[in-house]
C-alpha positions as CSV (number, residue, x, y, z in Angstrom):
1,X,-32.3,-14.3,7.5
2,X,-31.2,-16.7,5.7
3,X,-27.6,-18.1,6.7
4,X,-24.7,-20.1,4.7
5,X,-25.3,-23.6,5.7
6,X,-22.3,-24.6,8.5
7,X,-20.5,-27.8,6.7
8,X,-17.4,-29.3,8.1
9,X,-15.0,-27.9,5.7
10,X,-12.2,-25.4,5.5
11,X,-13.2,-23.2,2.7
12,X,-16.3,-23.7,0.0
13,X,-13.6,-22.9,-2.6
14,X,-11.1,-25.9,-1.5
15,X,-13.4,-28.4,-0.6
16,X,-13.3,-30.5,-4.0
17,X,-9.2,-30.3,-4.1
18,X,-8.8,-30.8,-0.1
19,X,-12.0,-34.0,-0.7
20,X,-9.9,-35.7,-3.8
21,X,-6.3,-35.8,-1.5
22,X,-8.1,-37.2,1.4
23,X,-9.5,-39.4,-0.6
24,X,-6.5,-40.6,-2.7
25,X,-4.2,-40.4,0.6
26,X,-6.5,-43.8,1.8
27,X,-6.4,-45.0,-1.4
28,X,-3.1,-44.7,-2.6
29,X,-2.1,-48.1,-3.0
30,X,-5.0,-48.0,-5.9
31,X,-5.3,-45.1,-7.6
32,X,-3.2,-41.9,-8.0
33,X,-4.1,-38.1,-8.8
34,X,-3.0,-36.4,-11.8
35,X,-0.9,-33.3,-10.8
36,X,-3.1,-30.1,-11.2
37,X,-6.1,-31.8,-12.0
38,X,-9.0,-33.0,-10.6
39,X,-8.4,-36.4,-11.9
40,X,-8.4,-39.6,-10.1
41,X,-7.2,-43.0,-11.9
42,X,-5.9,-46.4,-11.5
43,X,-2.6,-46.7,-10.7
44,X,-1.7,-49.9,-12.8
45,X,-3.9,-49.7,-16.3
46,X,-4.8,-53.6,-17.7
47,X,-3.7,-53.0,-21.1
48,X,-5.7,-55.7,-22.6
49,X,-9.1,-54.1,-21.9
50,X,-11.2,-51.0,-22.4
51,X,-10.7,-48.1,-20.3
52,X,-13.6,-46.4,-18.8
53,X,-13.7,-42.5,-18.2
54,X,-16.7,-41.1,-16.5
55,X,-16.9,-37.5,-14.6
56,X,-18.8,-34.7,-14.2
57,X,-19.1,-32.0,-10.8
58,X,-18.4,-32.9,-7.4
59,X,-21.0,-33.0,-4.6
60,X,-22.7,-36.7,-6.0
61,X,-20.0,-38.8,-4.1
62,X,-19.4,-42.1,-4.5
63,X,-19.7,-41.3,-7.9
64,X,-17.8,-41.0,-9.8
65,X,-14.3,-41.1,-8.2
66,X,-15.7,-43.9,-5.3
67,X,-15.8,-46.3,-8.4
68,X,-12.2,-46.0,-9.8
69,X,-11.0,-49.7,-9.5
70,X,-10.3,-53.0,-11.3
71,X,-14.1,-54.0,-13.2
72,X,-15.1,-50.4,-13.2
73,X,-13.9,-46.6,-13.7
74,X,-10.5,-46.7,-14.6
75,X,-10.6,-43.1,-14.1
76,X,-12.5,-39.9,-12.9
77,X,-13.0,-36.5,-13.6
78,X,-13.8,-34.4,-10.9
79,X,-15.2,-30.9,-11.5
80,X,-15.8,-28.1,-8.6
81,X,-19.1,-29.0,-7.2
82,X,-22.2,-29.4,-9.3
83,X,-19.6,-28.1,-12.1
84,X,-18.3,-29.9,-15.5
85,X,-14.8,-30.5,-15.0
86,X,-12.4,-28.2,-17.9
87,X,-11.4,-29.6,-20.7
88,X,-7.8,-30.1,-19.5
89,X,-8.9,-32.5,-16.8
90,X,-10.7,-34.7,-19.0
91,X,-8.0,-34.5,-21.8
92,X,-5.3,-35.2,-18.9
93,X,-7.6,-38.4,-18.5
94,X,-7.6,-39.7,-21.5
95,X,-3.6,-39.3,-22.3
96,X,-2.5,-40.9,-18.7
97,X,-4.7,-43.9,-20.0
98,X,-3.4,-43.6,-23.8
99,X,-0.1,-43.2,-22.2
100,X,-0.3,-46.3,-20.4
101,X,-2.4,-48.6,-22.2
102,X,0.9,-48.1,-24.4
103,X,3.5,-48.3,-22.2
104,X,1.8,-51.9,-21.3
105,X,1.1,-53.4,-24.7
106,X,4.2,-52.7,-25.2
107,X,6.1,-56.1,-27.1
108,X,2.9,-57.1,-27.5
109,X,1.1,-58.2,-31.2
110,X,-2.1,-56.6,-30.2
111,X,-2.9,-52.8,-29.9
112,X,-4.0,-51.0,-26.8
113,X,-7.9,-52.1,-26.4
114,X,-9.1,-48.2,-26.4
115,X,-11.0,-46.0,-24.2
116,X,-14.9,-45.5,-23.6
117,X,-16.0,-41.9,-22.2
118,X,-19.4,-42.2,-20.3
119,X,-20.9,-38.7,-19.3
120,X,-24.0,-38.1,-17.9
121,X,-26.4,-36.1,-19.9
122,X,-26.0,-32.3,-19.1
123,X,-25.0,-29.7,-21.7
124,X,-21.3,-29.3,-19.8
125,X,-20.6,-32.5,-19.5
126,X,-21.5,-33.2,-23.0
127,X,-19.5,-30.6,-24.6
128,X,-16.7,-30.6,-22.2
129,X,-15.9,-34.5,-22.7
130,X,-17.3,-34.5,-25.7
131,X,-14.6,-31.4,-27.3
132,X,-12.1,-33.8,-25.7
133,X,-12.6,-37.2,-27.1
134,X,-12.7,-35.7,-30.5
135,X,-9.6,-34.2,-29.7
136,X,-8.0,-37.7,-29.0
137,X,-9.7,-39.3,-31.8
138,X,-7.8,-36.6,-33.9
139,X,-4.6,-37.4,-32.7
140,X,-5.6,-41.3,-33.5
141,X,-6.6,-42.4,-30.1
142,X,-9.0,-45.5,-30.0
143,X,-11.9,-43.8,-28.3
144,X,-15.8,-43.5,-27.8
145,X,-18.2,-41.9,-25.9
146,X,-22.0,-42.5,-24.9
147,X,-24.0,-40.2,-23.0
148,X,-26.7,-41.6,-20.5
149,X,-29.9,-40.3,-19.8
150,X,-31.7,-42.5,-16.8
151,X,-33.7,-39.9,-15.3
152,X,-37.5,-40.3,-16.7
153,X,-38.9,-37.4,-14.8
154,X,-38.5,-35.0,-17.5
155,X,-38.3,-36.0,-21.7
156,X,-40.0,-38.2,-23.3
157,X,-36.4,-39.5,-25.4
158,X,-33.7,-40.1,-24.1
159,X,-31.8,-36.8,-25.5
160,X,-34.0,-35.0,-23.3
161,X,-33.2,-36.7,-20.4
162,X,-31.3,-36.3,-17.3
163,X,-28.1,-39.0,-16.3
164,X,-28.6,-39.7,-13.0
165,X,-28.2,-43.1,-10.6
166,X,-28.8,-45.6,-13.4
167,X,-25.2,-44.0,-14.8
168,X,-23.6,-46.0,-11.7
169,X,-24.9,-49.2,-12.8
170,X,-24.7,-48.7,-16.7
171,X,-20.9,-48.8,-16.2
172,X,-20.7,-51.2,-13.8
173,X,-22.2,-53.4,-16.4
174,X,-19.9,-52.2,-19.0
175,X,-16.7,-52.3,-16.6
176,X,-17.5,-55.9,-16.3
177,X,-18.1,-56.6,-20.1
178,X,-14.7,-55.1,-20.7
179,X,-13.3,-57.1,-18.1
180,X,-14.5,-59.9,-20.3
181,X,-13.2,-58.5,-23.2
182,X,-15.6,-56.8,-25.5
183,X,-13.8,-54.1,-27.8
184,X,-15.2,-50.4,-27.8
185,X,-17.3,-50.9,-30.5
186,X,-19.2,-53.9,-28.7
187,X,-19.2,-51.8,-25.5
188,X,-21.1,-49.1,-27.1
189,X,-23.8,-51.4,-28.9
190,X,-24.0,-53.1,-25.4
191,X,-24.8,-49.7,-23.8
192,X,-27.3,-49.0,-26.6
193,X,-29.3,-52.1,-26.0
194,X,-28.8,-51.1,-21.8
195,X,-29.9,-47.8,-22.0
196,X,-33.6,-48.7,-23.8
197,X,-34.5,-50.1,-20.8
198,X,-32.8,-48.0,-17.7
199,X,-34.7,-46.2,-16.0
200,X,-34.6,-43.9,-12.6
201,X,-36.9,-42.2,-10.6
202,X,-36.5,-40.1,-7.5
203,X,-38.5,-38.1,-4.3
204,X,-36.7,-35.9,-1.9
205,X,-38.0,-34.4,1.5
206,X,-35.4,-31.8,0.9
207,X,-33.5,-30.3,-1.5
208,X,-29.4,-30.1,-1.1
209,X,-27.0,-27.1,0.1
210,X,-23.6,-26.7,-1.9
211,X,-21.4,-26.0,0.5
212,X,-20.6,-22.1,1.1
213,X,-24.1,-21.3,0.1
214,X,-27.5,-21.0,1.4
215,X,-29.8,-24.0,0.6
216,X,-30.7,-23.9,-3.4
217,X,-34.5,-24.6,-2.2
218,X,-37.0,-26.2,0.5
219,X,-39.7,-28.8,0.1
220,X,-42.3,-27.7,2.3
221,X,-42.5,-29.6,6.0
222,X,-44.9,-32.4,5.3
223,X,-44.6,-33.0,1.8
224,X,-42.2,-35.0,-1.0
225,X,-41.3,-33.4,-3.8
226,X,-41.3,-36.4,-6.8
227,X,-38.5,-36.0,-9.2
228,X,-36.2,-33.3,-7.7
229,X,-33.6,-33.5,-9.7
230,X,-29.5,-34.5,-8.3
231,X,-28.6,-30.9,-8.2
232,X,-31.7,-29.5,-6.6
233,X,-33.6,-28.7,-10.0
234,X,-37.6,-28.5,-9.8
235,X,-39.3,-31.9,-9.7
236,X,-42.0,-33.2,-11.4
237,X,-45.1,-32.9,-8.9
238,X,-44.9,-31.9,-4.9
239,X,-47.5,-34.4,-2.8
240,X,-48.4,-35.1,0.8
241,X,-46.2,-37.0,3.0
242,X,-49.1,-39.4,4.5
243,X,-47.0,-42.1,4.9
244,X,-44.2,-44.4,3.6
245,X,-46.5,-46.3,1.6
246,X,-48.2,-43.6,-0.2
247,X,-44.7,-42.4,-1.4
248,X,-43.4,-45.5,-2.7
249,X,-46.6,-46.4,-4.3
250,X,-46.9,-42.8,-6.4
251,X,-43.1,-43.0,-7.4
252,X,-43.4,-46.3,-8.6
253,X,-46.2,-45.2,-10.4
254,X,-44.7,-42.9,-12.2
255,X,-41.4,-45.0,-12.8
256,X,-43.4,-47.4,-14.3
257,X,-45.8,-45.4,-16.4
258,X,-42.5,-43.3,-17.8
259,X,-40.8,-46.9,-18.5
260,X,-43.8,-47.8,-20.3
261,X,-43.6,-44.3,-22.5
262,X,-39.7,-44.6,-23.2
263,X,-39.3,-48.3,-23.2
264,X,-41.9,-49.1,-25.9
265,X,-40.2,-53.1,-26.6
266,X,-40.8,-54.0,-23.0
267,X,-43.9,-56.3,-22.6
268,X,-45.5,-58.0,-19.9
269,X,-43.4,-61.1,-20.4
270,X,-40.2,-59.0,-19.9
271,X,-41.0,-59.3,-15.9
272,X,-37.6,-59.4,-14.7
273,X,-35.4,-56.8,-13.8
274,X,-32.6,-55.5,-11.9
275,X,-33.0,-52.6,-8.7
276,X,-30.6,-50.1,-7.5
277,X,-32.5,-48.1,-4.9
278,X,-30.0,-45.1,-4.2
279,X,-29.5,-42.9,-1.1
280,X,-29.4,-39.2,-2.4
281,X,-27.7,-38.0,0.4
282,X,-28.7,-37.9,3.9
283,X,-31.2,-40.6,4.1
284,X,-30.6,-43.1,6.9
285,X,-29.7,-46.5,6.7
286,X,-33.0,-47.3,8.7
287,X,-35.3,-45.6,6.3
288,X,-33.0,-47.3,2.6
289,X,-34.1,-50.5,4.5
290,X,-37.7,-49.8,5.3
291,X,-38.1,-48.3,1.5
292,X,-36.8,-51.7,0.0
293,X,-39.5,-54.1,1.8
294,X,-41.9,-51.4,0.7
295,X,-40.4,-51.0,-2.8
296,X,-40.0,-55.3,-3.1
297,X,-43.8,-56.0,-2.5
298,X,-45.2,-53.1,-4.5
299,X,-43.4,-54.0,-7.7
300,X,-43.9,-57.3,-7.3
301,X,-47.8,-56.7,-6.6
302,X,-47.2,-54.5,-10.5
303,X,-46.0,-58.1,-12.0
304,X,-42.1,-56.8,-11.7
305,X,-39.7,-59.3,-10.4
306,X,-36.8,-57.8,-8.6
307,X,-33.6,-60.4,-9.5
308,X,-31.1,-58.4,-8.5
309,X,-30.8,-55.8,-6.3
310,X,-28.5,-53.3,-4.3
311,X,-29.4,-50.3,-1.8
312,X,-26.9,-47.5,-0.4
313,X,-25.2,-44.7,-1.8
314,X,-24.7,-44.6,-5.5
315,X,-24.9,-41.3,-6.6
316,X,-25.7,-38.7,-4.4
317,X,-26.7,-34.7,-4.2
318,X,-24.6,-33.4,-1.2
319,X,-27.6,-33.6,1.9
320,X,-30.7,-34.1,-0.1
321,X,-33.0,-36.5,2.3
322,X,-34.2,-38.3,-0.6
323,X,-34.2,-41.4,-2.5
324,X,-34.0,-42.8,-5.9
325,X,-35.1,-45.8,-7.8
326,X,-33.5,-47.4,-10.9
327,X,-35.1,-50.2,-12.2
328,X,-32.9,-52.1,-15.8
329,X,-36.0,-54.3,-17.1
330,X,-33.9,-57.9,-18.3
331,X,-35.3,-58.3,-22.3
332,X,-36.1,-62.1,-21.1
333,X,-38.4,-62.4,-24.0
334,X,-37.8,-59.7,-26.6
335,X,-34.0,-60.4,-26.3
336,X,-33.0,-63.7,-24.0
337,X,-29.8,-63.2,-25.0
338,X,-28.6,-60.1,-23.7
339,X,-30.8,-60.7,-20.3
340,X,-28.5,-64.0,-19.6
341,X,-25.4,-61.7,-20.9
342,X,-26.9,-59.0,-18.0
343,X,-27.5,-61.5,-15.5
344,X,-23.7,-63.5,-16.2
345,X,-22.2,-59.3,-16.2
346,X,-24.2,-59.2,-12.7
347,X,-22.8,-62.2,-11.2
348,X,-19.3,-61.2,-12.5
349,X,-16.7,-61.7,-9.6
350,X,-15.0,-59.7,-8.4
351,X,-15.9,-56.9,-10.2
352,X,-19.2,-56.5,-9.6
353,X,-19.7,-54.3,-6.4
354,X,-21.4,-51.1,-6.3
355,X,-20.4,-48.6,-3.2
356,X,-18.0,-47.2,-0.8
357,X,-18.2,-51.0,0.8
358,X,-18.3,-52.5,-2.5
359,X,-22.1,-54.1,-1.6
360,X,-22.8,-56.8,-4.2
361,X,-25.8,-56.6,-6.8
362,X,-27.3,-59.4,-4.8
363,X,-30.0,-61.5,-6.0
364,X,-33.3,-61.0,-3.2
365,X,-34.8,-63.6,-0.9
366,X,-38.3,-64.9,-2.9
367,X,-39.8,-64.7,0.9
368,X,-39.9,-64.0,4.7
369,X,-39.2,-68.2,4.9
370,X,-35.7,-67.6,2.8
371,X,-34.0,-65.4,5.6
372,X,-36.0,-66.4,9.1
373,X,-35.4,-69.1,11.4
374,X,-38.0,-70.1,14.1
375,X,-36.2,-70.7,17.4
376,X,-39.9,-71.6,19.4
377,X,-40.0,-68.1,20.9
378,X,-43.9,-67.7,21.3
379,X,-45.6,-65.0,21.0
380,X,-47.8,-62.5,22.7
381,X,-51.1,-64.2,21.8
382,X,-49.8,-67.5,22.1
383,X,-48.8,-66.8,25.4
384,X,-53.0,-65.9,26.1
385,X,-54.2,-68.8,24.9
386,X,-52.2,-70.9,27.1
387,X,-52.7,-69.0,30.5
388,X,-56.4,-69.0,29.4
389,X,-56.1,-72.6,28.7
390,X,-55.4,-73.2,32.3
391,X,-59.1,-71.2,33.4
392,X,-62.0,-72.9,33.5
393,X,-64.6,-73.1,30.8
394,X,-66.8,-71.2,32.5
395,X,-65.4,-68.0,31.6
396,X,-66.0,-67.8,28.2
397,X,-68.7,-65.3,27.3
398,X,-68.3,-63.9,30.4
399,X,-68.2,-60.1,30.1
400,X,-64.8,-58.1,30.5
401,X,-64.1,-57.9,34.0
402,X,-63.5,-54.2,35.6
403,X,-59.6,-54.5,35.6
404,X,-59.7,-54.7,32.0
405,X,-62.1,-51.9,31.2
406,X,-59.3,-49.8,33.7
407,X,-56.5,-51.0,31.7
408,X,-58.1,-50.3,28.8
409,X,-59.1,-46.7,29.5
410,X,-55.1,-46.2,31.1
411,X,-53.7,-47.9,27.6
412,X,-55.8,-45.7,25.0
413,X,-55.4,-42.0,26.5
414,X,-51.6,-42.6,27.1
415,X,-51.1,-43.6,23.0
416,X,-52.9,-40.4,22.2
417,X,-49.8,-38.8,23.8
418,X,-46.8,-40.1,22.0
419,X,-46.2,-36.9,20.7
420,X,-45.5,-35.3,24.3
421,X,-43.8,-37.6,25.3
422,X,-41.1,-37.2,22.6
423,X,-41.1,-33.9,22.3
424,X,-40.6,-34.2,26.5
425,X,-37.5,-37.0,25.9
426,X,-35.9,-34.7,22.9
427,X,-34.9,-31.9,25.2
428,X,-33.4,-34.7,27.5
429,X,-32.2,-37.8,26.0
430,X,-33.1,-39.1,22.7
431,X,-36.5,-37.9,21.6
432,X,-38.3,-41.7,21.1
433,X,-40.0,-42.3,24.3
434,X,-43.4,-41.8,22.7
435,X,-42.9,-44.2,20.4
436,X,-41.9,-46.5,23.1
437,X,-45.3,-45.6,24.8
438,X,-47.7,-45.9,21.6
439,X,-46.2,-49.3,21.0
440,X,-46.1,-50.6,24.4
441,X,-50.1,-49.0,24.9
442,X,-51.2,-50.6,21.5
443,X,-49.6,-54.0,22.3
444,X,-51.0,-54.4,26.1
445,X,-54.3,-53.2,24.2
446,X,-54.7,-55.9,21.9
447,X,-54.7,-58.1,24.8
448,X,-56.3,-56.6,27.9
449,X,-59.8,-57.2,27.1
450,X,-59.5,-60.9,26.8
451,X,-57.4,-62.0,30.3
452,X,-58.4,-63.8,33.2
453,X,-58.2,-60.4,35.7
454,X,-60.6,-62.2,38.0
455,X,-59.3,-65.6,38.2
456,X,-55.4,-65.5,37.6
457,X,-54.5,-61.6,38.6
458,X,-50.5,-62.3,39.0
459,X,-50.7,-64.4,35.5
460,X,-52.7,-61.2,33.6
461,X,-49.9,-58.7,34.8
462,X,-47.1,-60.9,34.1
463,X,-48.3,-61.1,30.4
464,X,-49.1,-57.4,30.0
465,X,-45.4,-57.1,31.6
466,X,-43.7,-59.6,28.6
467,X,-46.0,-57.3,25.9
468,X,-45.0,-53.8,27.9
469,X,-41.2,-54.5,28.2
470,X,-41.2,-56.2,24.9
471,X,-43.0,-53.6,23.2
472,X,-41.8,-50.5,24.8
473,X,-38.1,-51.6,24.0
474,X,-35.0,-49.6,24.7
475,X,-34.5,-49.2,28.4
476,X,-37.7,-48.2,29.8
477,X,-39.2,-51.3,28.2
478,X,-37.2,-53.7,31.0
479,X,-38.1,-51.1,33.4
480,X,-41.8,-50.9,33.3
481,X,-41.8,-54.8,32.7
482,X,-39.9,-55.5,35.5
483,X,-41.8,-53.2,37.9
484,X,-45.2,-54.9,36.5
485,X,-43.6,-58.5,37.2
486,X,-42.6,-57.1,40.8
487,X,-46.4,-55.8,41.3
488,X,-47.8,-59.1,40.3
489,X,-45.4,-61.2,43.3
490,X,-47.8,-61.7,46.2
491,X,-51.3,-60.5,44.5
492,X,-53.7,-63.0,44.9
493,X,-55.6,-65.2,42.4
494,X,-58.6,-63.0,43.1
495,X,-59.6,-60.0,44.1
496,X,-63.0,-61.1,44.9
497,X,-64.3,-61.2,48.9
498,X,-61.1,-59.1,49.6
499,X,-62.0,-55.8,51.3
500,X,-60.6,-52.0,50.6
501,X,-58.9,-51.5,53.2
502,X,-57.3,-55.0,52.9
503,X,-57.0,-54.5,49.2
504,X,-55.4,-51.3,49.5
505,X,-52.7,-52.8,51.5
506,X,-52.0,-55.4,49.4
507,X,-51.3,-52.7,46.7
508,X,-49.2,-50.6,48.7
509,X,-46.8,-54.1,49.3
510,X,-46.8,-54.3,45.2
511,X,-46.1,-50.8,44.6
512,X,-42.8,-51.5,47.2
513,X,-41.7,-54.4,45.2
514,X,-41.9,-52.7,41.8
515,X,-40.2,-49.3,42.8
516,X,-37.8,-51.5,44.6
517,X,-36.9,-54.3,41.6
518,X,-36.6,-51.1,39.3
519,X,-33.9,-49.8,41.7
520,X,-32.2,-53.2,41.9
521,X,-32.2,-53.6,37.6
522,X,-31.7,-49.6,36.8
523,X,-29.2,-49.6,39.8
524,X,-30.7,-46.4,40.7
525,X,-31.6,-44.5,43.7
526,X,-33.7,-41.3,44.7
527,X,-32.1,-38.3,43.8
528,X,-31.0,-39.4,40.7
529,X,-33.1,-37.7,38.5
530,X,-35.2,-41.2,37.6
531,X,-38.4,-42.7,37.6
532,X,-37.2,-44.0,40.9
533,X,-37.7,-40.0,42.6
534,X,-41.7,-41.0,41.9
535,X,-41.6,-44.0,42.4
536,X,-40.4,-43.4,46.3
537,X,-42.4,-40.1,46.3
538,X,-45.8,-42.1,46.0
539,X,-44.5,-44.5,48.6
540,X,-43.8,-41.9,51.2
541,X,-46.8,-39.9,50.6
542,X,-48.9,-39.7,53.8
543,X,-52.4,-39.9,51.9
544,X,-51.2,-42.8,49.7
545,X,-50.5,-44.5,53.2
546,X,-54.1,-43.6,54.6
547,X,-55.8,-44.5,51.7
548,X,-58.7,-47.2,52.7
549,X,-60.4,-47.5,49.0
550,X,-58.7,-48.0,45.5
551,X,-59.7,-44.8,43.9
552,X,-58.7,-42.8,47.1
553,X,-55.4,-45.0,46.9
554,X,-54.6,-44.0,43.1
555,X,-55.6,-40.3,43.5
556,X,-53.5,-39.7,46.4
557,X,-50.3,-41.8,44.5
558,X,-51.1,-39.8,41.1
559,X,-50.8,-36.2,43.6
560,X,-47.7,-37.8,45.4
561,X,-46.1,-38.2,41.5
562,X,-47.3,-35.3,39.9
563,X,-45.1,-33.2,43.1
564,X,-42.3,-35.9,42.9
565,X,-42.0,-35.2,38.7
566,X,-42.4,-31.2,39.5
567,X,-39.5,-31.5,42.0
568,X,-37.1,-33.8,39.6
569,X,-37.1,-30.7,37.2
570,X,-34.7,-29.0,39.8
571,X,-32.6,-32.3,40.0
572,X,-29.2,-33.0,38.2
573,X,-29.1,-36.4,36.5
574,X,-26.3,-39.0,37.2
575,X,-28.5,-41.9,35.6
576,X,-30.2,-42.1,32.0
577,X,-29.3,-40.2,28.7
578,X,-29.7,-37.0,30.5
579,X,-26.2,-37.2,32.3
580,X,-24.9,-36.3,29.2
581,X,-26.2,-33.1,29.3
582,X,-23.8,-31.4,31.8
583,X,-26.5,-29.6,34.1
584,X,-28.5,-28.3,30.7
585,X,-31.7,-30.8,32.2
586,X,-32.4,-29.0,35.5
587,X,-35.8,-26.8,34.7
588,X,-37.2,-29.7,32.1
589,X,-39.6,-32.9,32.7
590,X,-38.2,-36.1,32.6
591,X,-40.2,-37.6,30.7
592,X,-40.2,-41.1,32.8
593,X,-41.2,-39.4,35.4
594,X,-44.4,-37.8,33.7
595,X,-45.1,-41.6,32.5
596,X,-45.5,-42.4,36.0
597,X,-47.6,-39.6,36.7
598,X,-49.9,-40.2,33.5
599,X,-50.6,-43.6,34.2
600,X,-51.6,-43.5,37.6
601,X,-53.5,-39.8,37.1
602,X,-55.3,-41.7,34.0
603,X,-56.0,-45.2,37.0
604,X,-57.5,-42.7,39.5
605,X,-59.6,-41.1,36.6
606,X,-61.3,-44.0,36.1
607,X,-61.8,-45.9,39.0
608,X,-62.9,-42.4,40.8
609,X,-65.5,-42.7,37.5
610,X,-66.4,-46.2,38.1
611,X,-67.4,-45.4,41.7
612,X,-69.1,-42.4,40.9
613,X,-71.7,-44.2,38.7
614,X,-71.8,-47.4,40.9
């Protein structure tokens, strides 16, 4: 049984009205709400500038209400969620602006500059706004209407395409042009020129949910729908989500393919473009930035040079987990005058800013050198080279020491358990321990076979500690790095010539130092449900103290770790993220404790297997 989606709203029928009130409350110095309507307009209408109106159904915020400001929209008309606003509201917006323009121009020789209405290409919007515009024109208002159709997922011509995020880029450019002094007819002509080259294409991992309703539809888990509409309308195709690169590649292929079909005048010489990467609702900033990186790379590879770009939430679809790409190709070759004009509008200050935080359309860096600064920090490869430089050249060509074989066995097997550790951590923490394990194992594995284990055991361990701490990150990285550094202290450069009993004693001492270092850095004690419980449990085990061979030592340590990790499940956390669970962590495994058991168990298995085959 499917239930209604839970949202932070009072009542579905009042959500738009209350949202408009909230927006106007916080922005009251700049905007007003026309009583009894869903119209939000500038408090001060500029007398010598063409006013822009846009609107449509709510649920796409910040479009359009968030762009009512100087240099962009003069008014936005908000309908109910995904529903065109009524004719009366559109007419009220036109009447308010016309009255304010006439009032402000009194005593001036210049008449009001007029109004340009920007409408997305949806039947309800075109009909309702169109009726109000014709009615106003019949009364003598200087007014024109343009219809935007930038979504190239469907439709071979402008009239058959939906209006989506490109609308925001368009009316931002037109708003700046109006601020420069263009009249209504000139703005209409500019719109025609821009629209020829304006295309948008989207991709989503989910559909959207209207307040008070069930989800319109859903995108199957592990897939992404390309061309999904901003009201949840069906998309062009569904593909498996293999990785981000394949999704961005396919989306941009479709975008450029459709662009070539609907913008036939765009030639290879017209390679510069504006890019608007739009968050369709619930996509995280982290995902948006990663997608932007892939987008820049793939567009450049296809001969499209992004000269201005913006990323953020411009036209959303409620809670849709998706992204849309808007591309505006500059006609450098076919119309250089228009191209230069668009660049000047993009750089227009202070008007050209997009999004709730007024993010400017910026010129991206041409290469990494433009935004990176080298502070002389040495990489793990450089540290490895420095370590090896200290060793005798006689080491060259020598087979990997046994220590490297055992390390690689542990690292490669642990890396495969990333999902397991994420699942454990999701129950008692933030669900990312597995990712840290995989990063740390991959990083350490790249250097393990090349370390001078037989001639500089402490140095080798310290470099592994550096890699693990850096790659694991979070709170676990420094703790494991500290453990390994402390273990390295007191160990000899080589274990050759040391009998098993003495080596076991050295390893027990190192383990104790490691445990104490973790306790000190983490400010944790036994009984607080941390990895300290397992480390201390290992050292308290009689079998560990009695072991006289290295395989027996690690086997006993793994057994003690298992027993201690099971006991930890009964404890209430007083350290780490689990302490916020208020006892709900009791009965669940602790990922940090399980990790100690796993690497000890894997090491024991590798050592025992080597002994058996000897």
